[in-house]
N, C-alpha and C positions, 0 to 999 in steps of 0.2 A: 827532365823531359824523357818520356818513354821512347823506346826504340821499336822498330818493326823489321822483320826479316821475311824474305820471299823464298819459299822452298818449292822449286819446280821439280816434280817427281812423277814417275809412272807407277803402275800397280805392282811392279816386280821389285821395287826397292831402289831403283836407280834415281839419282837426283844430281843437281848441279852444285858442285863445291868449287869454291874459288880460293885464291891466295891474294892477299893484299900486297901492294907495293910497299917498299920501305920508305920511299919518298914520293910525294905528290907534286905535280907541276902545274896542274890547272884544276879548278873546281867551279862548279856552277853555284851561284848564291841567289838569294832573293833580290839582290841589287845588281844582278848581271853575272859577275864572275870574277875570278882572280887567276892570274898566271904569275909564275916566278921562274926565271931562268935557272936559278939554283935549287929550286924545289924547297919543300919543307918536310920534316919527318912526320910520318903517320905514327903517332905515339900510342894509339890504342889498338894494339894488335898488328902494327905494321910488319910486313914480311911474313905474316902467319896466315893460317887457314881462316876462311870467312865465308859466310853466306851473304848474298846481296842484301843490303839493308842499311838502316841508319835511323836518324831522328825522325819521329813521327810528327809531321808538321800539320796534319789535317785530322779532322774527326773521324773520317772514314778509313778504317784500318786497311781494308782491302785496297783502296786506291793508293794509300801510302806505300804499301808493299809493291804494288805495280809500278809506282813512280820510282821508287828506289831501284827496282830491277832495271828499269829503262835507263836511269841516270848512270848506273854503274856498269852496265853491259853494252849499252848502245842499241839494244833490241827491245821491242815491245814483247810482252808475253804472247805465246801462241793463243789464238782465238779460243781453243778448247779449254785453256786454263781458266777462263773467266766463267765457265758454266756452273761450277759448284765449288768454289773455294771454301776451305775450312779455316776459320780464325780461332786461334788458341792463345790465351793470355797467361803469362807467368809472373810470379813475384820475383823479388831480387835473389831468392835462393834457388830459383829454377823450378818451383812447384807451380802446378796449374792452379789458376784462380777462376772463379765464376765470372760470367760475362759482365755483371754489374759491379765488380770490384775494381779498385785501383790496381794497376799493374806496372811492372818495371819494363817488360818487353813483351812483344807479341810476335807470333809466327803466323803467316798465311800459307797454307798448303795448297798449291795449285797442281791438281792432278791432270796429267796429259798422257798421250800415248807414248810408247817407247820411241817411235819415230820422231815425235815432237821433241823429246829430250835430246836425241841424237842430233837432229838438224839444228836445234837451238845452240847446243854446245859447239857444233862445227862452225856456225856462223859467227859466234862470239870469238872463238879461238883463231879462226882463219881470216877473219875480216875486221871485226870491231876492235879487238884489243891490239892487233898489229897497227891499225890506223891510229889508235891512241898513242902508240909508241912513236909513230912518225910525227905526230903533233908535238910530242915532247921534244924530239930532235929540233923541230922548227922553233920551239920556245927557247931551247938552250942556245940556238944560233942567233936568236933575236929576229928571226924572220916573222915570228908572231910575237907581238909585244903587249897585246891586250886580249882579254877573253873574247871580246866582240869580233876579233879577227879570225877566230878558229873556223867558223862556218865557211867563210869565203876561202880560206886555205884548203879546207877539206873538199869543197866543191871543185876548186881549181885542180886538185889532184885526183879527182874521180872517186872520192870516198862516199859511200852510200850510208854506212853506219859507223858511229864512233861514240864512245861514252861521253856524257856531259861532264862527268867527274873522272879524273885520272886516278882512281883508287885501286882498281884491281889489276893484277899482273897476269894471272892465269885463271882459266876455268877448266874443270875436268868433270867427267861423269864418274861419280862414285856410286856405291851400292851399300845400303845398310846391312845387307846379308853377306857381303864379302868380308872374309876374316881380316884381311890387311886393312881395308878401309875402316872397319869397325874398331880395330885396335887403335887406329889414329884418332878416331872420334872419341873413343873412351879415354884417350890421353888428354883430352881437353877438359875433362870433368874437374871442377874445382879451380880451374885456372882463372885468375882474376881478370885476364884480358880476353879470353875466348871461351870461358866455361859455359856461357849461355848457349853456344852452338850444340854442346852435348845435350842439354835439356831439350832443345828443339828437335834434334835428330833422334833422340831416344823416343820422344813422343811419336815421331813419324813411324819408327819401327814397331813400337809396342801398342800403338793405338790406331793411328790413321790407316795403316796397312793391314790391320787385323780383320 
């Protein structure tokens, strides 16, 4: 199954980069969801850098990227992100393929204002992900025993936003033109667990932002 990744960025090279958790304690599924007080390891890049994304479950790639962004961050994309998204498909080696070809993964580049990037990062980092960690504590203590109980717990404790999937640990604003950030991105190249992020972000720097 192909994967899809959401790249929220501005015209100056800033974008949202995340880090996955090493263990996941709850996840949304087509059948409702799953929780586990002991968690389970995220074996595909757990504890490492990531872009919001995952399996493409629908034919519409843009909708798939927006869904993955919401499920993993707890926030919908800014309205301006939906005005003119760019969809790019890649093969398994990270090379761009034409629109009518089979692909291993796709990136959707959502261009927004600098302020939208800042506000979105702040809301994820200050509210949504801390709320996710509070939910994990409740799962570990067995206050939450089923996925269906998460919403009631969140509402009871005044949470407005929380991820449907407990996959991300942190989110930051990076910039493809920052030397330190680009060195970290370049270090992903060829990595069997996270190498596709290099391809996606190289395309952002060398093509989308040109």
